[in-house]
C-alpha positions as CSV (number, residue, x, y, z in Angstrom):
1,M,0.1,-34.2,-32.8
2,A,-0.9,-35.1,-36.4
3,T,-4.3,-33.3,-36.2
4,A,-2.5,-30.1,-34.7
5,L,-0.1,-30.2,-38.0
6,L,-2.9,-30.7,-40.1
7,E,-4.8,-27.8,-38.4
8,L,-1.2,-25.5,-39.0
9,Y,-1.3,-26.7,-42.3
10,E,-5.0,-25.6,-43.2
11,L,-3.8,-22.2,-41.6
12,F,-0.6,-22.0,-43.7
13,E,-2.5,-23.0,-46.8
14,K,-5.4,-20.2,-46.6
15,K,-2.5,-17.5,-45.6
16,L,0.6,-18.5,-47.6
17,G,-1.2,-20.8,-50.8
18,K,-0.5,-24.4,-51.1
19,E,3.0,-24.4,-52.0
20,D,4.2,-22.0,-49.2
21,A,2.4,-24.2,-46.5
22,K,3.8,-27.4,-47.5
23,E,7.3,-26.1,-47.2
24,A,6.4,-24.4,-43.7
25,I,4.9,-27.5,-42.7
26,E,7.8,-29.7,-43.7
27,L,10.2,-27.1,-41.9
28,V,8.1,-27.4,-38.7
29,G,8.2,-31.1,-39.0
30,K,11.9,-31.1,-39.1
31,A,12.0,-29.0,-35.9
32,I,9.9,-30.6,-34.1
33,E,12.2,-34.1,-34.9
34,A,15.1,-31.8,-33.7
35,I,13.6,-30.9,-30.8
36,R,12.5,-34.6,-30.1
37,E,16.3,-35.7,-30.8
38,E,17.4,-33.3,-28.2
39,V,14.9,-34.3,-25.7
40,K,16.2,-37.9,-26.1
41,A,20.0,-36.9,-25.6
42,Q,19.3,-34.6,-22.4
43,K,16.7,-37.4,-20.8
44,P,19.8,-39.5,-19.3
45,I,21.4,-36.6,-18.1
46,L,18.3,-35.4,-16.5
47,K,17.6,-38.4,-14.7
48,T,21.3,-38.5,-13.4
49,E,20.7,-35.0,-12.0
50,V,17.5,-35.7,-10.4
51,R,19.1,-38.8,-8.6
52,E,21.9,-37.1,-7.2
53,E,19.4,-34.3,-6.0
54,L,17.3,-37.0,-4.4
55,R,20.4,-38.8,-2.8
56,K,21.3,-35.4,-1.4
57,E,18.1,-34.7,0.1
58,L,17.6,-38.2,1.4
59,V,21.0,-38.2,3.1
60,T,20.0,-34.8,4.5
61,D,16.5,-36.2,5.9
62,D,18.4,-39.2,7.3
63,R,20.8,-37.3,9.4
64,L,18.1,-34.6,10.6
65,S,16.0,-37.9,11.6
66,H,18.9,-39.4,14.0
67,R,19.3,-36.4,15.8
């Protein structure tokens, strides 16, 4: 990830100049961090949803196998 940010910074620096590139990379870093936090917050919810779906499927499969 650090390599990708460095490459992005170098591209921004060529196109925007040093100061604007630095500012843009800081914003990209903040956006990435916000996305990470959102993913962390959603992880327990997604695990619960997946668990419930699996239970439903297993119950359905179990009922079918007893016929």
